[in-house]
C-alpha positions in Angstrom: -172.7 -71.5 -138.9 -171.6 -69.2 -141.9 -168.5 -68.0 -141.7 -168.5 -64.1 -142.3 -165.6 -64.6 -145.1 -168.0 -66.8 -147.0 -171.2 -64.2 -146.8 -168.7 -61.5 -147.9 -167.8 -63.4 -150.3 -171.2 -63.5 -152.6 -170.9 -59.8 -152.3 -167.8 -59.0 -153.9 -167.9 -57.4 -157.5 -171.3 -56.6 -157.3 -172.3 -53.8 -159.4 -176.1 -54.3 -160.2 -179.0 -53.4 -157.2 -182.0 -54.4 -158.3 -185.3 -52.8 -156.5 -188.3 -54.8 -156.6 -186.3 -58.0 -157.6 -189.2 -60.6 -157.7 -187.7 -64.0 -158.3 -184.9 -62.7 -160.6 -185.6 -61.6 -163.8 -183.2 -58.7 -163.9 -180.7 -60.8 -161.7 -180.9 -63.8 -164.2 -180.2 -61.5 -167.5 -177.6 -60.1 -165.5 -176.0 -63.3 -164.5 -175.8 -64.8 -168.4 -174.6 -61.4 -169.1 -171.0 -61.6 -166.7 -173.0 -59.1 -164.1 -173.4 -59.8 -160.7 -176.1 -58.2 -158.8 -178.0 -57.9 -155.0 -181.8 -58.0 -155.2 -184.0 -56.3 -152.7 -187.4 -58.0 -152.1 -189.9 -58.1 -149.5 -191.8 -61.4 -150.7 -190.8 -64.2 -148.5 -191.5 -66.6 -151.2 -189.4 -64.8 -154.0 -187.0 -64.8 -151.7 -186.9 -68.5 -151.2 -186.6 -69.4 -154.9 -183.6 -66.5 -155.3 -181.5 -68.1 -152.5 -182.2 -71.6 -153.9 -180.8 -70.0 -157.2 -178.1 -68.4 -155.7 -179.1 -64.9 -156.4 -177.5 -62.4 -153.3 -180.9 -60.8 -152.2 -181.9 -58.4 -148.9 -185.1 -59.4 -147.5 -186.8 -56.2 -146.7 -188.9 -53.3 -147.5 -187.5 -51.1 -150.2 -188.2 -47.7 -147.9 -187.3 -49.0 -145.2 -183.9 -49.7 -146.5 -183.1 -46.8 -148.2 -184.0 -44.7 -144.8 -182.3 -46.9 -142.4 -180.0 -49.4 -144.1 -178.3 -47.6 -147.4 -175.3 -48.0 -145.9 -175.5 -52.1 -146.0 -175.5 -52.0 -150.1 -172.0 -52.9 -151.5 -170.4 -49.6 -152.7 -169.4 -51.1 -155.5 -173.0 -51.0 -156.8 -173.2 -48.4 -159.7 -176.3 -49.6 -161.6 -179.6 -49.2 -160.0 -182.6 -51.2 -161.5 -185.9 -52.1 -160.8 -189.7 -52.6 -162.1 -192.0 -51.5 -159.4 -195.0 -53.1 -158.9 -197.3 -52.4 -161.5 -200.8 -53.7 -160.3 -202.1 -50.2 -159.8 -201.3 -49.0 -163.5 -201.9 -52.5 -165.4 -204.8 -52.9 -167.5 -206.0 -55.8 -165.6 -206.3 -54.1 -162.4 -208.7 -51.1 -161.5 -206.5 -48.4 -162.6 -205.5 -46.5 -159.6 -202.4 -45.9 -161.1 -203.2 -44.7 -164.1 -205.7 -42.1 -162.6 -203.2 -40.8 -160.5 -200.4 -40.0 -163.0 -201.0 -36.3 -163.0 -200.1 -36.5 -159.4 -197.4 -38.7 -159.8 -195.8 -36.4 -162.1 -196.2 -33.4 -159.2 -194.4 -35.7 -156.7 -191.6 -36.5 -159.3 -191.1 -32.9 -159.3 -191.2 -31.7 -155.7 -188.7 -34.7 -154.7 -186.3 -33.3 -157.2 -187.1 -29.6 -156.5 -186.3 -29.9 -152.8 -189.6 -30.4 -150.7 -189.0 -32.4 -147.4 -189.9 -36.3 -147.8 -191.7 -36.3 -144.8 -194.6 -33.7 -146.0 -194.4 -35.4 -149.6 -195.4 -38.8 -147.7 -197.6 -36.8 -145.5 -199.5 -35.4 -148.7 -199.3 -38.6 -150.8 -201.4 -40.6 -148.1 -203.9 -37.3 -147.8 -204.6 -37.6 -151.5 -205.5 -41.4 -151.3 -202.4 -42.3 -153.5 -202.6 -45.9 -153.6 -199.1 -46.8 -151.7 -198.0 -49.6 -154.5 -198.6 -46.4 -156.9 -196.0 -44.3 -154.4 -193.8 -46.9 -155.2 -192.9 -45.6 -158.4 -191.0 -42.9 -157.0 -188.9 -45.1 -155.3 -186.0 -45.1 -157.8 -185.8 -41.7 -158.1 -185.4 -41.5 -154.1 -182.5 -43.9 -154.3 -180.9 -42.0 -156.6 -181.3 -38.5 -155.1 -179.9 -40.7 -151.7 -176.8 -41.6 -153.7 -176.0 -38.4 -154.6 -176.9 -36.9 -151.1 -174.4 -39.3 -149.5 -170.9 -38.5 -149.0 -169.5 -41.6 -149.3 -171.2 -42.8 -152.1 -171.2 -41.5 -156.2 -173.9 -40.9 -158.3 -175.1 -44.5 -160.2 -173.7 -44.4 -163.6 -176.8 -46.8 -164.9 -180.6 -46.8 -164.4 -182.6 -49.2 -165.6 -186.4 -48.9 -164.9 -189.3 -51.5 -166.4 -193.1 -50.8 -165.8 -196.3 -51.3 -167.7 -197.0 -49.2 -170.9 -199.5 -46.9 -168.4 -196.1 -45.7 -166.9 -194.6 -44.3 -170.2 -195.5 -40.6 -169.1 -193.6 -40.8 -165.8 -190.9 -42.0 -167.2 -190.9 -39.0 -169.7 -191.0 -37.0 -166.6 -188.1 -39.5 -165.0 -185.9 -38.7 -168.6 -186.4 -34.7 -168.2 -185.5 -34.7 -165.1 -182.3 -36.5 -165.3 -181.2 -34.5 -168.3 -181.3 -31.1 -166.5 -179.4 -32.3 -163.5 -181.7 -29.6 -161.6 -182.4 -29.4 -158.1 -181.0 -32.3 -155.8 -179.9 -34.0 -158.6 -176.8 -31.3 -158.0 -176.1 -31.0 -161.6 -175.3 -34.6 -162.4 -176.4 -35.3 -165.6 -177.6 -37.9 -167.2 -178.2 -39.2 -171.0 -181.8 -40.9 -170.7 -184.1 -42.5 -173.5 -187.6 -44.5 -172.8 -189.4 -47.0 -174.8 -192.3 -49.2 -175.1 -191.1 -52.4 -176.2 -192.9 -55.7 -177.3 -191.5 -58.9 -175.6 -192.2 -61.1 -179.0 -189.6 -58.9 -180.3 -186.7 -60.2 -178.5 -187.6 -63.2 -178.2 -189.7 -64.2 -175.6 -192.9 -66.2 -176.9 -195.2 -64.4 -175.6 -197.1 -61.1 -176.3 -196.2 -58.6 -173.6 -195.7 -55.0 -174.0 -193.2 -53.2 -171.6 -192.3 -49.0 -170.8 -188.2 -49.3 -170.4 -186.0 -46.1 -169.4 -182.4 -46.5 -169.8 -180.3 -43.5 -168.4 -176.3 -43.4 -168.1 -174.0 -40.7 -167.0 -172.4 -38.9 -170.2 -169.2 -40.3 -171.9 -170.6 -43.5 -173.4 -171.9 -42.1 -176.1 -175.7 -41.6 -177.1 -178.4 -44.1 -175.8 -179.1 -46.1 -179.0 -182.5 -47.8 -179.3 -182.8 -51.7 -179.1 -182.6 -53.5 -182.2 -185.5 -55.7 -182.6 -184.4 -59.8 -182.6 -187.6 -61.0 -183.8 -190.6 -59.7 -185.5 -193.6 -58.8 -183.6 -196.7 -61.2 -183.3 -199.6 -60.1 -186.1 -203.3 -60.2 -183.8 -205.1 -59.8 -186.8 -203.5 -63.1 -188.2 -204.4 -64.9 -185.4 -208.1 -63.5 -185.9 -208.3 -64.8 -189.3 -208.1 -68.7 -187.5 -204.9 -71.0 -187.9 -206.0 -72.5 -191.3 -206.0 -69.5 -193.1 -203.6 -67.5 -191.5 -200.8 -70.8 -192.6 -201.9 -69.7 -196.0 -200.2 -66.2 -196.0 -196.9 -65.7 -196.5 -195.1 -65.3 -192.9 -193.5 -62.0 -192.2 -190.1 -64.0 -192.3 -190.3 -64.3 -195.5 -190.0 -61.0 -196.5 -187.6 -59.9 -193.3 -183.9 -60.4 -192.4 -185.3 -61.2 -188.9 -186.8 -64.3 -187.8 -190.4 -64.6 -186.8 -191.2 -64.7 -183.1 -191.1 -67.9 -181.0 -193.6 -69.5 -180.3 -195.2 -71.8 -177.0 -194.5 -74.8 -178.9 -190.7 -73.9 -179.6 -190.0 -72.8 -176.7 -191.5 -75.9 -174.9 -190.0 -78.5 -177.0 -186.5 -76.9 -176.8 -185.9 -77.8 -173.2 -188.8 -80.6 -173.2 -187.2 -84.1 -172.0 -183.6 -82.6 -171.8 -181.2 -83.9 -168.8 -182.5 -82.7 -165.7 -185.4 -81.0 -166.8 -189.0 -80.7 -165.3 -190.4 -79.3 -168.6 -191.9 -82.7 -170.8 -194.5 -81.6 -173.3 -195.0 -85.3 -174.4 -198.2 -85.0 -173.1 -199.3 -82.8 -176.1 -197.4 -84.2 -178.9 -199.9 -85.5 -181.8 -198.3 -87.5 -184.6 -195.0 -86.4 -183.4 -195.8 -82.9 -183.1 -196.6 -80.4 -180.1 -200.1 -79.4 -180.7 -202.3 -77.8 -178.1 -204.4 -74.6 -177.6 -204.8 -71.9 -174.5 -208.1 -70.8 -173.4 -207.2 -67.9 -171.3 -208.6 -67.0 -167.8 -209.1 -63.4 -168.8 -211.8 -62.2 -170.8 -211.4 -59.9 -173.8 -212.7 -56.9 -176.2 -214.5 -56.0 -172.6 -216.7 -59.2 -172.3 -215.5 -61.1 -169.3 -217.0 -64.2 -170.9 -215.1 -64.0 -174.2 -211.9 -65.7 -173.1 -209.3 -65.5 -176.2 -207.2 -68.4 -177.2 -204.1 -69.1 -178.5 -202.8 -72.0 -180.9 -199.3 -73.8 -179.8 -197.6 -72.2 -183.0 -198.4 -68.8 -181.8 -197.0 -67.1 -178.7 -198.3 -66.9 -175.2 -200.8 -64.0 -173.8 -199.2 -62.2 -171.5 -198.1 -64.3 -168.6 -199.5 -63.1 -165.2 -199.6 -64.6 -162.0 -202.7 -66.3 -163.1 -201.4 -68.2 -165.7 -202.2 -71.4 -163.8 -205.8 -71.0 -164.2 -205.3 -71.0 -167.9 -207.2 -74.2 -169.5 -204.6 -76.1 -172.2 -206.4 -78.4 -174.6 -204.9 -80.9 -176.7 -207.9 -81.3 -178.9 -210.8 -79.6 -179.8 -212.6 -83.0 -178.8 -211.0 -82.7 -175.3 -212.4 -79.0 -175.5 -216.0 -80.2 -175.9 -215.5 -82.9 -173.6 -214.3 -80.5 -170.8 -210.9 -81.9 -170.7 -208.3 -79.4 -170.0 -204.6 -79.3 -168.7 -202.6 -76.8 -166.8 -198.9 -75.3 -167.5 -196.7 -76.1 -164.9 -194.7 -73.8 -163.2 -191.6 -74.9 -164.9 -193.2 -74.6 -168.4 -195.0 -70.9 -167.2 -191.4 -70.1 -166.1 -190.1 -70.9 -169.7 -193.0 -68.7 -171.4 -191.1 -65.9 -169.6 -187.4 -66.9 -170.1 -186.7 -68.2 -167.4 -184.0 -71.4 -167.5 -186.1 -74.5 -167.7 -184.6 -76.0 -164.3 -185.1 -72.9 -162.5 -185.6 -73.8 -158.5 -188.8 -72.3 -158.1 -189.5 -72.3 -154.4 -191.4 -71.2 -151.7 -195.6 -70.4 -152.3 -197.8 -68.4 -155.1 -195.1 -69.6 -157.4 -197.8 -68.7 -160.2 -197.4 -65.4 -158.9 -194.0 -65.4 -158.7 -193.8 -66.1 -162.5 -196.3 -63.8 -163.7 -194.6 -60.8 -161.8 -191.0 -61.1 -163.0 -189.3 -59.2 -165.7 -188.9 -61.9 -168.9 -185.5 -62.2 -168.3 -184.5 -62.5 -172.3 -185.6 -59.3 -172.6 -183.4 -58.3 -169.4 -180.6 -59.4 -171.8 -181.4 -56.9 -173.9 -181.9 -54.0 -171.8 -179.1 -54.7 -169.4 -176.9 -54.9 -172.6 -177.6 -52.3 -174.2 -177.6 -50.2 -171.3 -174.1 -51.3 -170.0 -172.5 -52.2 -173.2 -173.9 -50.4 -175.7 -175.0 -53.4 -177.7 -177.0 -57.0 -178.0 -176.8 -59.8 -176.0 -174.8 -62.6 -178.1 -176.3 -65.5 -179.6 -173.6 -67.7 -177.4 -175.2 -65.7 -174.2 -178.9 -66.4 -175.1 -178.3 -69.7 -175.9 -176.4 -70.4 -172.7 -179.4 -68.7 -170.6 -181.6 -71.8 -171.1 -180.1 -73.8 -168.2 -179.7 -72.7 -164.9 -176.5 -73.8 -162.8 -177.1 -75.9 -160.2 -176.4 -74.3 -156.7 -175.0 -76.2 -153.8 -177.6 -76.2 -150.9 -174.5 -74.4 -148.4 -174.9 -71.7 -151.0 -178.6 -71.2 -150.7 -177.9 -71.5 -146.7 -175.1 -68.7 -147.0 -177.3 -66.7 -148.8 -180.6 -67.0 -146.8 -177.9 -65.8 -143.9 -177.3 -62.9 -145.6 -180.8 -61.8 -147.2 -182.7 -63.0 -143.4 -180.2 -63.1 -140.6 -182.2 -63.5 -137.6 -185.3 -62.3 -139.2 -185.4 -59.1 -137.3 -185.0 -57.0 -139.6 -187.2 -58.7 -142.3 -190.9 -57.0 -143.1 -193.1 -57.2 -140.3 -194.8 -60.7 -139.7 -193.1 -62.4 -143.3 -192.2 -65.1 -141.1 -194.8 -65.3 -139.0 -195.9 -69.3 -138.7 -199.0 -70.2 -137.4 -199.8 -72.2 -134.6 -200.5 -75.7 -135.0 -204.4 -76.2 -134.3 -205.0 -77.4 -130.7 -206.3 -80.7 -130.9 -209.7 -81.7 -129.2 -210.0 -83.6 -125.8 -210.8 -87.0 -126.0 
């Protein structure tokens, strides 16, 4: 049995509350910047990864925690962060969230201006708003809860990320946070939002995110993030590898490096001590060479599968990355002989440490749902320190510290306890099938 003291110790000094925490993209970023976080996550599999990684976690529904268990959040928390589920807003989905943007804007204003939340929930349901879409309101509800709770201080910093379709909602958030009106009770924030391309921050994939950063006045204006790398030229890719290689690189006329390729990211950790990443199967004459055929169609044609070369960044890493086909050569492609990225390799393309202890089921989905930690480091560093992460911090972020099994068990006890407060049926075990009579 774990002593209460050891459990409390894991929550000492926690500053960041990560809503919708997933396997820990923002938490990993916080760790390498020297900040301690706790995440709320409803998916049991993602929680298992978090426990194995030593990340403090509460296995619960975000709404339930806010409504009935708010007092369990450490009072040292002064940063609210999170990436609400994006499926209903993503261009890869059916677009229920995108179609409901104006409706959600209305509900944001209704929340701030004091309308009864039970009535708001009833209207969300009666108007057919996808429950996942409604979760984009949760960060605002958590902020209002903190302001209205007597023994809590308002969060000093807010960091939110989502797919680009949510930018109009972050615009509304920012305007209201600057105003301090209604239930904000005069609590005002400096607030800015941007559309960021992940490859411009050292992530070896093309992925665009909508990010909002807000913080209480007194820490100065929030400056835009400065890219550390050049953007990937999609038109260059369409010209063909041979033709593109003949063109001058953008890095040749710029003072910052070009984007990082899949091959470079995987080569940097392949075969290192304790690493499950080994791309020697893709080496040709001493060089890592492969190309990836996407699981998704492009240009509106589901049969038109895009391709990326190993010297280019990956496509957006989604929960279906394990379905992408990886070919060593054109001859292999013509022979139908393909490979797949492993989970650790997929994690590296998301900029998780090469030895991150992925656990539980649906690991590809965990990888795809996560915030790329390297992007998270840039965003959190700007929000909390006003600068970019150092080269030393970024270099250290490729390897995860070994977590003792005892720590994993202590964190599981904090996160799940006797399991009675976890999401319904999340720990349900299907009974073994009965054996037929002889």
